[in-house]
All heavy atoms as a GROMACS GRO file, in nm:
protein
  592
    1MET      N    1  -3.502  17.001  -8.650
    1MET     CA    2  -3.515  16.894  -8.554
    1MET      C    3  -3.523  16.953  -8.414
    1MET      O    4  -3.444  17.040  -8.379
    1MET     CB    5  -3.394  16.802  -8.561
    1MET     CG    6  -3.384  16.722  -8.685
    1MET     SD    7  -3.242  16.612  -8.676
    1MET     CE    8  -3.286  16.504  -8.806
    2PRO      N    9  -3.615  16.904  -8.335
    2PRO     CA   10  -3.626  16.957  -8.199
    2PRO      C   11  -3.502  16.925  -8.116
    2PRO      O   12  -3.443  16.818  -8.128
    2PRO     CB   13  -3.748  16.885  -8.142
    2PRO     CG   14  -3.803  16.799  -8.250
    2PRO     CD   15  -3.712  16.805  -8.367
    3GLY      N   16  -3.463  17.019  -8.033
    3GLY     CA   17  -3.349  16.999  -7.945
    3GLY      C   18  -3.214  17.018  -8.012
    3GLY      O   19  -3.112  16.994  -7.951
    4LEU      N   20  -3.213  17.059  -8.137
    4LEU     CA   21  -3.088  17.081  -8.210
    4LEU      C   22  -3.080  17.226  -8.255
    4LEU      O   23  -3.062  17.255  -8.374
    4LEU     CB   24  -3.076  16.985  -8.328
    4LEU     CG   25  -3.074  16.836  -8.294
    4LEU    CD1   26  -3.069  16.752  -8.420
    4LEU    CD2   27  -2.959  16.802  -8.202
    5ASP      N   28  -3.090  17.317  -8.161
    5ASP     CA   29  -3.094  17.458  -8.194
    5ASP      C   30  -2.959  17.516  -8.236
    5ASP      O   31  -2.953  17.626  -8.289
    5ASP     CB   32  -3.150  17.538  -8.076
    5ASP     CG   33  -3.067  17.522  -7.949
    5ASP    OD1   34  -3.004  17.416  -7.931
    5ASP    OD2   35  -3.067  17.616  -7.868
    6ARG      N   36  -2.852  17.441  -8.220
    6ARG     CA   37  -2.720  17.488  -8.261
    6ARG      C   38  -2.683  17.443  -8.401
    6ARG      O   39  -2.581  17.485  -8.455
    6ARG     CB   40  -2.614  17.440  -8.162
    6ARG     CG   41  -2.627  17.506  -8.027
    6ARG     CD   42  -2.532  17.447  -7.926
    6ARG     NE   43  -2.546  17.513  -7.800
    6ARG     CZ   44  -2.446  17.576  -7.738
    6ARG    NH1   45  -2.326  17.578  -7.791
    6ARG    NH2   46  -2.467  17.634  -7.623
    7ILE      N   47  -2.762  17.357  -8.460
    7ILE     CA   48  -2.737  17.310  -8.596
    7ILE      C   49  -2.815  17.400  -8.690
    7ILE      O   50  -2.937  17.412  -8.680
    7ILE     CB   51  -2.781  17.162  -8.614
    7ILE    CG1   52  -2.720  17.072  -8.507
    7ILE    CG2   53  -2.748  17.114  -8.755
    7ILE    CD1   54  -2.569  17.066  -8.506
    8THR      N   55  -2.743  17.465  -8.781
    8THR     CA   56  -2.806  17.559  -8.873
    8THR      C   57  -2.775  17.518  -9.017
    8THR      O   58  -2.677  17.449  -9.043
    8THR     CB   59  -2.755  17.702  -8.848
    8THR    OG1   60  -2.613  17.704  -8.864
    8THR    CG2   61  -2.791  17.749  -8.708
    9SER      N   62  -2.860  17.563  -9.106
    9SER     CA   63  -2.839  17.539  -9.248
    9SER      C   64  -2.881  17.664  -9.323
    9SER      O   65  -2.996  17.706  -9.316
    9SER     CB   66  -2.921  17.419  -9.294
    9SER     OG   67  -2.898  17.394  -9.430
   10ASP      N   68  -2.786  17.725  -9.391
   10ASP     CA   69  -2.809  17.849  -9.465
   10ASP      C   70  -2.743  17.833  -9.601
   10ASP      O   71  -2.622  17.806  -9.608
   10ASP     CB   72  -2.748  17.966  -9.387
   10ASP     CG   73  -2.765  18.100  -9.454
   10ASP    OD1   74  -2.795  18.105  -9.576
   10ASP    OD2   75  -2.748  18.201  -9.385
   11PRO      N   76  -2.818  17.848  -9.709
   11PRO     CA   77  -2.760  17.830  -9.843
   11PRO      C   78  -2.638  17.919  -9.869
   11PRO      O   79  -2.553  17.884  -9.949
   11PRO     CB   80  -2.875  17.865  -9.938
   11PRO     CG   81  -2.998  17.848  -9.858
   11PRO     CD   82  -2.961  17.878  -9.716
   12SER      N   83  -2.627  18.030  -9.798
   12SER     CA   84  -2.514  18.120  -9.820
   12SER      C   85  -2.393  18.087  -9.733
   12SER      O   86  -2.289  18.151  -9.744
   12SER     CB   87  -2.557  18.265  -9.796
   12SER     OG   88  -2.589  18.286  -9.660
   13VAL      N   89  -2.406  17.986  -9.647
   13VAL     CA   90  -2.295  17.944  -9.561
   13VAL      C   91  -2.264  17.798  -9.590
   13VAL      O   92  -2.349  17.711  -9.572
   13VAL     CB   93  -2.329  17.963  -9.411
   13VAL    CG1   94  -2.215  17.913  -9.323
   13VAL    CG2   95  -2.362  18.107  -9.381
   14MET      N   96  -2.145  17.772  -9.642
   14MET     CA   97  -2.100  17.635  -9.672
   14MET      C   98  -2.200  17.560  -9.761
   14MET      O   99  -2.227  17.442  -9.742
   14MET     CB  100  -2.073  17.556  -9.544
   14MET     CG  101  -1.970  17.619  -9.452
   14MET     SD  102  -1.806  17.637  -9.527
   14MET     CE  103  -1.751  17.469  -9.529
   15ASN      N  104  -2.258  17.630  -9.856
   15ASN     CA  105  -2.352  17.572  -9.953
   15ASN      C  106  -2.471  17.502  -9.887
   15ASN      O  107  -2.522  17.403  -9.939
   15ASN     CB  108  -2.281  17.476 -10.047
   15ASN     CG  109  -2.182  17.546 -10.136
   15ASN    OD1  110  -2.209  17.654 -10.186
   15ASN    ND2  111  -2.065  17.487 -10.153
   16GLY      N  112  -2.511  17.550  -9.771
   16GLY     CA  113  -2.628  17.494  -9.705
   16GLY      C  114  -2.604  17.369  -9.623
   16GLY      O  115  -2.697  17.310  -9.569
   17GLN      N  116  -2.477  17.326  -9.612
   17GLN     CA  117  -2.448  17.210  -9.529
   17GLN      C  118  -2.483  17.241  -9.384
   17GLN      O  119  -2.472  17.356  -9.341
   17GLN     CB  120  -2.300  17.174  -9.538
   17GLN     CG  121  -2.255  17.129  -9.674
   17GLN     CD  122  -2.107  17.098  -9.672
   17GLN    OE1  123  -2.064  17.009  -9.602
   17GLN    NE2  124  -2.030  17.174  -9.749
   18PRO      N  125  -2.523  17.141  -9.306
   18PRO     CA  126  -2.552  17.167  -9.166
   18PRO      C  127  -2.424  17.212  -9.093
   18PRO      O  128  -2.320  17.148  -9.104
   18PRO     CB  129  -2.602  17.034  -9.111
   18PRO     CG  130  -2.574  16.933  -9.216
   18PRO     CD  131  -2.546  17.003  -9.344
   19CYS      N  132  -2.435  17.325  -9.024
   19CYS     CA  133  -2.322  17.387  -8.956
   19CYS      C  134  -2.353  17.407  -8.808
   19CYS      O  135  -2.468  17.396  -8.765
   19CYS     CB  136  -2.290  17.523  -9.018
   19CYS     SG  137  -2.226  17.511  -9.187
   20ILE      N  138  -2.252  17.442  -8.735
   20ILE     CA  139  -2.264  17.472  -8.594
   20ILE      C  140  -2.284  17.622  -8.578
   20ILE      O  141  -2.198  17.701  -8.617
   20ILE     CB  142  -2.138  17.428  -8.515
   20ILE    CG1  143  -2.110  17.279  -8.536
   20ILE    CG2  144  -2.151  17.463  -8.367
   20ILE    CD1  145  -2.217  17.186  -8.486
   21ARG      N  146  -2.398  17.661  -8.522
   21ARG     CA  147  -2.430  17.800  -8.488
   21ARG      C  148  -2.401  17.899  -8.599
   21ARG      O  149  -2.358  18.011  -8.575
   21ARG     CB  150  -2.357  17.842  -8.361
   21ARG     CG  151  -2.403  17.766  -8.238
   21ARG     CD  152  -2.336  17.813  -8.111
   21ARG     NE  153  -2.201  17.760  -8.103
   21ARG     CZ  154  -2.092  17.834  -8.079
   21ARG    NH1  155  -2.101  17.963  -8.061
   21ARG    NH2  156  -1.974  17.777  -8.071
   22GLY      N  157  -2.424  17.862  -8.723
   22GLY     CA  158  -2.405  17.953  -8.835
   22GLY      C  159  -2.260  17.979  -8.871
   22GLY      O  160  -2.231  18.057  -8.960
   23MET      N  161  -2.168  17.914  -8.800
   23MET     CA  162  -2.026  17.931  -8.831
   23MET      C  163  -1.992  17.846  -8.953
   23MET      O  164  -2.070  17.764  -8.998
   23MET     CB  165  -1.941  17.886  -8.711
   23MET     CG  166  -1.964  17.964  -8.585
   23MET     SD  167  -1.851  17.919  -8.451
   23MET     CE  168  -1.897  17.749  -8.419
   24ARG      N  169  -1.874  17.862  -9.001
   24ARG     CA  170  -1.826  17.782  -9.114
   24ARG      C  171  -1.762  17.654  -9.064
   24ARG      O  172  -1.658  17.611  -9.115
   24ARG     CB  173  -1.731  17.864  -9.200
   24ARG     CG  174  -1.800  17.981  -9.266
   24ARG     CD  175  -1.710  18.053  -9.362
   24ARG     NE  176  -1.782  18.154  -9.434
   24ARG     CZ  177  -1.862  18.133  -9.538
   24ARG    NH1  178  -1.880  18.011  -9.582
   24ARG    NH2  179  -1.924  18.232  -9.597
   25VAL      N  180  -1.824  17.592  -8.966
   25VAL     CA  181  -1.781  17.463  -8.914
   25VAL      C  182  -1.898  17.368  -8.934
   25VAL      O  183  -2.003  17.382  -8.870
   25VAL     CB  184  -1.744  17.472  -8.764
   25VAL    CG1  185  -1.705  17.335  -8.712
   25VAL    CG2  186  -1.633  17.573  -8.741
   26THR      N  187  -1.882  17.274  -9.026
   26THR     CA  188  -1.991  17.182  -9.057
   26THR      C  189  -2.000  17.070  -8.954
   26THR      O  190  -1.902  17.040  -8.884
   26THR     CB  191  -1.972  17.119  -9.197
   26THR    OG1  192  -1.852  17.042  -9.196
   26THR    CG2  193  -1.967  17.225  -9.306
   27VAL      N  194  -2.116  17.009  -8.949
   27VAL     CA  195  -2.135  16.893  -8.863
   27VAL      C  196  -2.035  16.785  -8.903
   27VAL      O  197  -1.973  16.721  -8.817
   27VAL     CB  198  -2.281  16.842  -8.870
   27VAL    CG1  199  -2.295  16.706  -8.805
   27VAL    CG2  200  -2.376  16.942  -8.808
   28ARG      N  201  -2.016  16.767  -9.031
   28ARG     CA  202  -1.920  16.667  -9.077
   28ARG      C  203  -1.780  16.697  -9.026
   28ARG      O  204  -1.708  16.608  -8.983
   28ARG     CB  205  -1.920  16.661  -9.230
   28ARG     CG  206  -1.821  16.560  -9.280
   28ARG     CD  207  -1.818  16.551  -9.428
   28ARG     NE  208  -1.714  16.453  -9.462
   28ARG     CZ  209  -1.685  16.418  -9.582
   28ARG    NH1  210  -1.750  16.469  -9.683
   28ARG    NH2  211  -1.590  16.331  -9.606
   29ARG      N  212  -1.739  16.823  -9.029
   29ARG     CA  213  -1.606  16.862  -8.981
   29ARG      C  214  -1.593  16.829  -8.832
   29ARG      O  215  -1.489  16.783  -8.787
   29ARG     CB  216  -1.584  17.010  -9.008
   29ARG     CG  217  -1.468  17.073  -8.942
   29ARG     CD  218  -1.327  17.039  -8.974
   29ARG     NE  219  -1.266  16.982  -9.085
   29ARG     CZ  220  -1.184  16.874  -9.081
   29ARG    NH1  221  -1.166  16.804  -8.975
   29ARG    NH2  222  -1.122  16.833  -9.186
   30VAL      N  223  -1.700  16.851  -8.755
   30VAL     CA  224  -1.697  16.820  -8.612
   30VAL      C  225  -1.678  16.670  -8.592
   30VAL      O  226  -1.597  16.626  -8.510
   30VAL     CB  227  -1.824  16.870  -8.541
   30VAL    CG1  228  -1.830  16.822  -8.397
   30VAL    CG2  229  -1.831  17.022  -8.545
   31LEU      N  230  -1.750  16.589  -8.668
   31LEU     CA  231  -1.737  16.444  -8.657
   31LEU      C  232  -1.596  16.398  -8.696
   31LEU      O  233  -1.537  16.312  -8.629
   31LEU     CB  234  -1.841  16.373  -8.742
   31LEU     CG  235  -1.987  16.401  -8.706
   31LEU    CD1  236  -2.079  16.334  -8.806
   31LEU    CD2  237  -2.017  16.358  -8.565
   32GLU      N  238  -1.542  16.455  -8.802
   32GLU     CA  239  -1.405  16.421  -8.842
   32GLU      C  240  -1.305  16.462  -8.734
   32GLU      O  241  -1.211  16.389  -8.704
   32GLU     CB  242  -1.370  16.490  -8.974
   32GLU     CG  243  -1.442  16.432  -9.094
   32GLU     CD  244  -1.420  16.512  -9.220
   32GLU    OE1  245  -1.377  16.630  -9.212
   32GLU    OE2  246  -1.445  16.458  -9.328
   33ALA      N  247  -1.327  16.578  -8.674
   33ALA     CA  248  -1.238  16.626  -8.568
   33ALA      C  249  -1.246  16.535  -8.446
   33ALA      O  250  -1.143  16.507  -8.382
   33ALA     CB  251  -1.274  16.769  -8.530
   34LEU      N  252  -1.364  16.486  -8.414
   34LEU     CA  253  -1.378  16.393  -8.302
   34LEU      C  254  -1.302  16.264  -8.327
   34LEU      O  255  -1.243  16.207  -8.236
   34LEU     CB  256  -1.525  16.362  -8.276
   34LEU     CG  257  -1.603  16.468  -8.200
   34LEU    CD1  258  -1.753  16.440  -8.208
   34LEU    CD2  259  -1.558  16.474  -8.056
   35ALA      N  260  -1.302  16.219  -8.451
   35ALA     CA  261  -1.227  16.098  -8.485
   35ALA      C  262  -1.077  16.124  -8.483
   35ALA      O  263  -1.000  16.037  -8.444
   35ALA     CB  264  -1.270  16.048  -8.622
   36THR      N  265  -1.036  16.242  -8.521
   36THR     CA  266  -0.894  16.277  -8.526
   36THR      C  267  -0.839  16.309  -8.388
   36THR      O  268  -0.725  16.275  -8.357
   36THR     CB  269  -0.872  16.398  -8.619
   36THR    OG1  270  -0.925  16.366  -8.748
   36THR    CG2  271  -0.726  16.434  -8.632
   37TYR      N  272  -0.920  16.377  -8.308
   37TYR     CA  273  -0.877  16.421  -8.174
   37TYR      C  274  -0.970  16.361  -8.069
   37TYR      O  275  -1.057  16.429  -8.015
   37TYR     CB  276  -0.882  16.574  -8.163
   37TYR     CG  277  -0.800  16.646  -8.265
   37TYR    CD1  278  -0.860  16.702  -8.378
   37TYR    CD2  279  -0.662  16.658  -8.252
   37TYR    CE1  280  -0.785  16.769  -8.473
   37TYR    CE2  281  -0.586  16.724  -8.346
   37TYR     CZ  282  -0.648  16.780  -8.458
   37TYR     OH  283  -0.574  16.846  -8.551
   38PRO      N  284  -0.954  16.232  -8.035
   38PRO     CA  285  -1.042  16.172  -7.935
   38PRO      C  286  -1.026  16.236  -7.796
   38PRO      O  287  -1.117  16.232  -7.715
   38PRO     CB  288  -1.003  16.025  -7.933
   38PRO     CG  289  -0.872  16.017  -8.000
   38PRO     CD  290  -0.859  16.136  -8.088
   39ASP      N  291  -0.910  16.299  -7.771
   39ASP     CA  292  -0.889  16.371  -7.647
   39ASP      C  293  -0.955  16.509  -7.661
   39ASP      O  294  -0.916  16.589  -7.746
   39ASP     CB  295  -0.739  16.387  -7.621
   39ASP     CG  296  -0.706  16.460  -7.494
   39ASP    OD1  297  -0.786  16.544  -7.448
   39ASP    OD2  298  -0.598  16.434  -7.438
   40ARG      N  299  -1.056  16.535  -7.580
   40ARG     CA  300  -1.131  16.660  -7.592
   40ARG      C  301  -1.044  16.783  -7.571
   40ARG      O  302  -1.074  16.890  -7.624
   40ARG     CB  303  -1.251  16.662  -7.496
   40ARG     CG  304  -1.359  16.561  -7.529
   40ARG     CD  305  -1.440  16.604  -7.650
   40ARG     NE  306  -1.533  16.504  -7.693
   40ARG     CZ  307  -1.661  16.500  -7.660
   40ARG    NH1  308  -1.713  16.590  -7.582
   40ARG    NH2  309  -1.739  16.404  -7.705
   41GLN      N  310  -0.937  16.773  -7.494
   41GLN     CA  311  -0.849  16.889  -7.474
   41GLN      C  312  -0.777  16.923  -7.604
   41GLN      O  313  -0.762  17.040  -7.638
   41GLN     CB  314  -0.748  16.863  -7.362
   41GLN     CG  315  -0.814  16.865  -7.225
   41GLN     CD  316  -0.713  16.845  -7.114
   41GLN    OE1  317  -0.613  16.776  -7.131
   41GLN    NE2  318  -0.740  16.905  -6.999
   42GLU      N  319  -0.734  16.821  -7.677
   42GLU     CA  320  -0.671  16.845  -7.807
   42GLU      C  321  -0.773  16.903  -7.905
   42GLU      O  322  -0.741  16.994  -7.981
   42GLU     CB  323  -0.614  16.716  -7.864
   42GLU     CG  324  -0.493  16.664  -7.793
   42GLU     CD  325  -0.440  16.536  -7.854
   42GLU    OE1  326  -0.447  16.521  -7.979
   42GLU    OE2  327  -0.395  16.449  -7.779
   43LEU      N  328  -0.893  16.850  -7.902
   43LEU     CA  329  -1.000  16.902  -7.989
   43LEU      C  330  -1.027  17.048  -7.958
   43LEU      O  331  -1.038  17.131  -8.048
   43LEU     CB  332  -1.127  16.819  -7.972
   43LEU     CG  333  -1.248  16.864  -8.052
   43LEU    CD1  334  -1.224  16.846  -8.201
   43LEU    CD2  335  -1.371  16.788  -8.009
   44SER      N  336  -1.035  17.081  -7.831
   44SER     CA  337  -1.060  17.220  -7.790
   44SER      C  338  -0.946  17.312  -7.832
   44SER      O  339  -0.970  17.428  -7.867
   44SER     CB  340  -1.080  17.229  -7.639
   44SER     OG  341  -1.200  17.165  -7.603
   45ALA      N  342  -0.824  17.262  -7.829
   45ALA     CA  343  -0.710  17.343  -7.872
   45ALA      C  344  -0.717  17.371  -8.022
   45ALA      O  345  -0.684  17.481  -8.068
   45ALA     CB  346  -0.579  17.273  -7.837
   46GLU      N  347  -0.762  17.271  -8.099
   46GLU     CA  348  -0.771  17.286  -8.245
   46GLU      C  349  -0.894  17.368  -8.287
   46GLU      O  350  -0.890  17.442  -8.384
   46GLU     CB  351  -0.774  17.148  -8.309
   46GLU     CG  352  -0.761  17.148  -8.458
   46GLU     CD  353  -0.625  17.195  -8.509
   46GLU    OE1  354  -0.523  17.179  -8.439
   46GLU    OE2  355  -0.620  17.248  -8.621
   47TYR      N  356  -1.004  17.350  -8.213
   47TYR     CA  357  -1.130  17.419  -8.244
   47TYR      C  358  -1.182  17.489  -8.118
   47TYR      O  359  -1.280  17.446  -8.058
   47TYR     CB  360  -1.235  17.319  -8.294
   47TYR     CG  361  -1.200  17.256  -8.427
   47TYR    CD1  362  -1.128  17.138  -8.433
   47TYR    CD2  363  -1.236  17.318  -8.546
   47TYR    CE1  364  -1.094  17.080  -8.555
   47TYR    CE2  365  -1.203  17.262  -8.668
   47TYR     CZ  366  -1.132  17.142  -8.672
   47TYR     OH  367  -1.099  17.087  -8.792
   48PRO      N  368  -1.119  17.598  -8.078
   48PRO     CA  369  -1.159  17.665  -7.953
   48PRO      C  370  -1.300  17.723  -7.957
   48PRO      O  371  -1.362  17.745  -7.852
   48PRO     CB  372  -1.054  17.775  -7.935
   48PRO     CG  373  -0.997  17.798  -8.072
   48PRO     CD  374  -1.008  17.665  -8.143
   49GLU      N  375  -1.354  17.743  -8.076
   49GLU     CA  376  -1.489  17.800  -8.088
   49GLU      C  377  -1.599  17.698  -8.058
   49GLU      O  378  -1.714  17.735  -8.033
   49GLU     CB  379  -1.511  17.859  -8.228
   49GLU     CG  380  -1.513  17.757  -8.342
   49GLU     CD  381  -1.376  17.717  -8.395
   49GLU    OE1  382  -1.274  17.741  -8.330
   49GLU    OE2  383  -1.373  17.661  -8.505
   50LEU      N  384  -1.565  17.569  -8.058
   50LEU     CA  385  -1.664  17.466  -8.031
   50LEU      C  386  -1.688  17.451  -7.882
   50LEU      O  387  -1.594  17.448  -7.803
   50LEU     CB  388  -1.619  17.330  -8.086
   50LEU     CG  389  -1.624  17.313  -8.237
   50LEU    CD1  390  -1.575  17.174  -8.274
   50LEU    CD2  391  -1.764  17.335  -8.290
   51GLU      N  392  -1.814  17.440  -7.847
   51GLU     CA  393  -1.853  17.416  -7.709
   51GLU      C  394  -1.902  17.272  -7.696
   51GLU      O  395  -1.939  17.210  -7.796
   51GLU     CB  396  -1.962  17.515  -7.668
   51GLU     CG  397  -1.918  17.660  -7.678
   51GLU     CD  398  -2.032  17.759  -7.658
   51GLU    OE1  399  -2.145  17.717  -7.629
   51GLU    OE2  400  -2.004  17.880  -7.673
   52GLU      N  401  -1.904  17.220  -7.575
   52GLU     CA  402  -1.950  17.082  -7.552
   52GLU      C  403  -2.089  17.058  -7.611
   52GLU      O  404  -2.114  16.953  -7.669
   52GLU     CB  405  -1.950  17.048  -7.403
   52GLU     CG  406  -1.818  17.000  -7.351
   52GLU     CD  407  -1.766  16.874  -7.418
   52GLU    OE1  408  -1.841  16.776  -7.434
   52GLU    OE2  409  -1.648  16.874  -7.455
   53GLU      N  410  -2.179  17.154  -7.595
   53GLU     CA  411  -2.315  17.136  -7.649
   53GLU      C  412  -2.313  17.131  -7.802
   53GLU      O  413  -2.393  17.061  -7.862
   53GLU     CB  414  -2.407  17.247  -7.598
   53GLU     CG  415  -2.551  17.233  -7.642
   53GLU     CD  416  -2.622  17.106  -7.592
   53GLU    OE1  417  -2.568  17.036  -7.503
   53GLU    OE2  418  -2.732  17.076  -7.642
   54ASP      N  419  -2.221  17.203  -7.866
   54ASP     CA  420  -2.206  17.194  -8.012
   54ASP      C  421  -2.172  17.051  -8.052
   54ASP      O  422  -2.228  16.996  -8.146
   54ASP     CB  423  -2.096  17.288  -8.061
   54ASP     CG  424  -2.122  17.434  -8.034
   54ASP    OD1  425  -2.240  17.475  -8.031
   54ASP    OD2  426  -2.023  17.508  -8.017
   55ILE      N  427  -2.078  16.992  -7.980
   55ILE     CA  428  -2.034  16.856  -8.010
   55ILE      C  429  -2.147  16.757  -7.987
   55ILE      O  430  -2.173  16.670  -8.070
   55ILE     CB  431  -1.910  16.821  -7.926
   55ILE    CG1  432  -1.793  16.910  -7.968
   55ILE    CG2  433  -1.874  16.673  -7.939
   55ILE    CD1  434  -1.674  16.906  -7.874
   56ARG      N  435  -2.217  16.771  -7.874
   56ARG     CA  436  -2.328  16.682  -7.844
   56ARG      C  437  -2.434  16.689  -7.952
   56ARG      O  438  -2.483  16.587  -8.000
   56ARG     CB  439  -2.391  16.716  -7.708
   56ARG     CG  440  -2.493  16.611  -7.664
   56ARG     CD  441  -2.584  16.662  -7.554
   56ARG     NE  442  -2.678  16.763  -7.600
   56ARG     CZ  443  -2.786  16.741  -7.677
   56ARG    NH1  444  -2.813  16.620  -7.721
   56ARG    NH2  445  -2.866  16.839  -7.711
   57GLN      N  446  -2.468  16.810  -7.995
   57GLN     CA  447  -2.572  16.824  -8.097
   57GLN      C  448  -2.524  16.774  -8.233
   57GLN      O  449  -2.604  16.720  -8.310
   57GLN     CB  450  -2.620  16.969  -8.104
   57GLN     CG  451  -2.706  17.005  -7.985
   57GLN     CD  452  -2.780  17.135  -8.003
   57GLN    OE1  453  -2.808  17.179  -8.114
   57GLN    NE2  454  -2.815  17.197  -7.892
   58ALA      N  455  -2.398  16.790  -8.265
   58ALA     CA  456  -2.345  16.737  -8.392
   58ALA      C  457  -2.358  16.586  -8.394
   58ALA      O  458  -2.400  16.526  -8.495
   58ALA     CB  459  -2.200  16.779  -8.412
   59LEU      N  460  -2.325  16.522  -8.283
   59LEU     CA  461  -2.340  16.376  -8.274
   59LEU      C  462  -2.486  16.334  -8.282
   59LEU      O  463  -2.520  16.237  -8.352
   59LEU     CB  464  -2.278  16.325  -8.143
   59LEU     CG  465  -2.125  16.329  -8.137
   59LEU    CD1  466  -2.078  16.305  -7.994
   59LEU    CD2  467  -2.065  16.228  -8.233
   60ALA      N  468  -2.573  16.406  -8.215
   60ALA     CA  469  -2.716  16.375  -8.218
   60ALA      C  470  -2.772  16.393  -8.359
   60ALA      O  471  -2.852  16.311  -8.406
   60ALA     CB  472  -2.792  16.461  -8.119
   61TYR      N  473  -2.730  16.498  -8.428
   61TYR     CA  474  -2.776  16.523  -8.565
   61TYR      C  475  -2.732  16.410  -8.657
   61TYR      O  476  -2.811  16.358  -8.736
   61TYR     CB  477  -2.721  16.657  -8.615
   61TYR     CG  478  -2.765  16.691  -8.753
   61TYR    CD1  479  -2.884  16.759  -8.776
   61TYR    CD2  480  -2.689  16.655  -8.864
   61TYR    CE1  481  -2.926  16.790  -8.905
   61TYR    CE2  482  -2.729  16.685  -8.992
   61TYR     CZ  483  -2.848  16.753  -9.012
   61TYR     OH  484  -2.889  16.782  -9.140
   62ALA      N  485  -2.606  16.371  -8.645
   62ALA     CA  486  -2.555  16.263  -8.730
   62ALA      C  487  -2.629  16.133  -8.704
   62ALA      O  488  -2.668  16.062  -8.797
   62ALA     CB  489  -2.406  16.245  -8.706
   63ALA      N  490  -2.650  16.101  -8.577
   63ALA     CA  491  -2.721  15.977  -8.542
   63ALA      C  492  -2.864  15.978  -8.595
   63ALA      O  493  -2.914  15.877  -8.644
   63ALA     CB  494  -2.721  15.958  -8.390
   64ALA      N  495  -2.929  16.093  -8.588
   64ALA     CA  496  -3.068  16.103  -8.634
   64ALA      C  497  -3.080  16.092  -8.786
   64ALA      O  498  -3.186  16.057  -8.837
   64ALA     CB  499  -3.128  16.236  -8.588
   65ASN      N  500  -2.971  16.119  -8.856
   65ASN     CA  501  -2.976  16.118  -9.001
   65ASN      C  502  -2.917  15.994  -9.065
   65ASN      O  503  -2.908  15.985  -9.187
   65ASN     CB  504  -2.909  16.244  -9.057
   65ASN     CG  505  -2.998  16.363  -9.040
   65ASN    OD1  506  -3.096  16.377  -9.110
   65ASN    ND2  507  -2.968  16.448  -8.942
   66LEU      N  508  -2.876  15.898  -8.985
   66LEU     CA  509  -2.828  15.772  -9.040
   66LEU      C  510  -2.945  15.678  -9.062
   66LEU      O  511  -3.037  15.672  -8.982
   66LEU     CB  512  -2.727  15.707  -8.945
   66LEU     CG  513  -2.592  15.775  -8.938
   66LEU    CD1  514  -2.508  15.710  -8.828
   66LEU    CD2  515  -2.520  15.768  -9.070
   67ASP      N  516  -2.938  15.604  -9.169
   67ASP     CA  517  -3.042  15.507  -9.199
   67ASP      C  518  -3.012  15.382  -9.118
   67ASP      O  519  -2.910  15.317  -9.137
   67ASP     CB  520  -3.042  15.476  -9.349
   67ASP     CG  521  -3.158  15.391  -9.390
   67ASP    OD1  522  -3.259  15.387  -9.319
   67ASP    OD2  523  -3.149  15.327  -9.495
   68ASP      N  524  -3.100  15.350  -9.027
   68ASP     CA  525  -3.078  15.237  -8.936
   68ASP      C  526  -3.177  15.126  -8.971
   68ASP      O  527  -3.292  15.128  -8.931
   68ASP     CB  528  -3.098  15.283  -8.792
   68ASP     CG  529  -3.051  15.182  -8.691
   68ASP    OD1  530  -2.983  15.086  -8.730
   68ASP    OD2  531  -3.084  15.198  -8.573
   69LYS      N  532  -3.130  15.030  -9.048
   69LYS     CA  533  -3.216  14.920  -9.089
   69LYS      C  534  -3.180  14.795  -9.009
   69LYS      O  535  -3.063  14.768  -8.984
   69LYS     CB  536  -3.200  14.890  -9.238
   69LYS     CG  537  -3.250  15.000  -9.327
   69LYS     CD  538  -3.235  14.962  -9.471
   69LYS     CE  539  -3.282  15.076  -9.561
   69LYS     NZ  540  -3.264  15.046  -9.702
   70VAL      N  541  -3.280  14.721  -8.974
   70VAL     CA  542  -3.259  14.594  -8.905
   70VAL      C  543  -3.285  14.482  -9.005
   70VAL      O  544  -3.392  14.476  -9.066
   70VAL     CB  545  -3.352  14.581  -8.783
   70VAL    CG1  546  -3.335  14.445  -8.717
   70VAL    CG2  547  -3.327  14.694  -8.685
   71LEU      N  548  -3.186  14.398  -9.022
   71LEU     CA  549  -3.201  14.286  -9.114
   71LEU      C  550  -3.213  14.157  -9.033
   71LEU      O  551  -3.134  14.133  -8.942
   71LEU     CB  552  -3.080  14.277  -9.206
   71LEU     CG  553  -3.053  14.398  -9.294
   71LEU    CD1  554  -2.923  14.379  -9.372
   71LEU    CD2  555  -3.168  14.423  -9.390
   72GLU      N  556  -3.310  14.077  -9.069
   72GLU     CA  557  -3.328  13.949  -9.000
   72GLU      C  558  -3.227  13.850  -9.056
   72GLU      O  559  -3.216  13.832  -9.177
   72GLU     CB  560  -3.470  13.898  -9.021
   72GLU     CG  561  -3.497  13.770  -8.949
   72GLU     CD  562  -3.639  13.721  -8.972
   72GLU    OE1  563  -3.729  13.804  -8.995
   72GLU    OE2  564  -3.658  13.599  -8.967
   73LEU      N  565  -3.153  13.788  -8.966
   73LEU     CA  566  -3.056  13.686  -9.007
   73LEU      C  567  -3.119  13.550  -8.986
   73LEU      O  568  -3.177  13.522  -8.882
   73LEU     CB  569  -2.927  13.699  -8.926
   73LEU     CG  570  -2.853  13.832  -8.941
   73LEU    CD1  571  -2.732  13.834  -8.848
   73LEU    CD2  572  -2.808  13.852  -9.084
   74ARG      N  573  -3.106  13.465  -9.083
   74ARG     CA  574  -3.161  13.330  -9.074
   74ARG      C  575  -3.051  13.234  -9.030
   74ARG      O  576  -2.939  13.243  -9.076
   74ARG     CB  577  -3.219  13.286  -9.205
   74ARG     CG  578  -3.334  13.376  -9.246
   74ARG     CD  579  -3.388  13.334  -9.381
   74ARG     NE  580  -3.482  13.432  -9.426
   74ARG     CZ  581  -3.608  13.405  -9.453
   74ARG    NH1  582  -3.654  13.282  -9.438
   74ARG    NH2  583  -3.690  13.498  -9.494
   75GLY      N  584  -3.088  13.144  -8.940
   75GLY     CA  585  -2.991  13.044  -8.893
   75GLY      C  586  -2.958  12.944  -9.001
   75GLY      O  587  -3.033  12.923  -9.096
   76ALA      N  588  -2.844  12.881  -8.989
   76ALA     CA  589  -2.800  12.784  -9.090
   76ALA      C  590  -2.874  12.654  -9.078
   76ALA      O  591  -2.926  12.614  -8.982
   76ALA     CB  592  -2.650  12.759  -9.076
   0.00000   0.00000   0.00000
């Protein structure tokens, strides 16, 4: 995906799951950490290897991979 140069996928690292910069930190783990540690200082203390751009790209990757369907609602 263009603009997501920090998201990597290698079959020999975490079974090919999308990771941050080839580390053993998956995009999913970053999203879970964001939910667990909404305070970025706490998140940084728990995951000092993560940079702000890593977090931004993890969020962008997740958003780009969600199926976004629009359903028409009919009035009563």
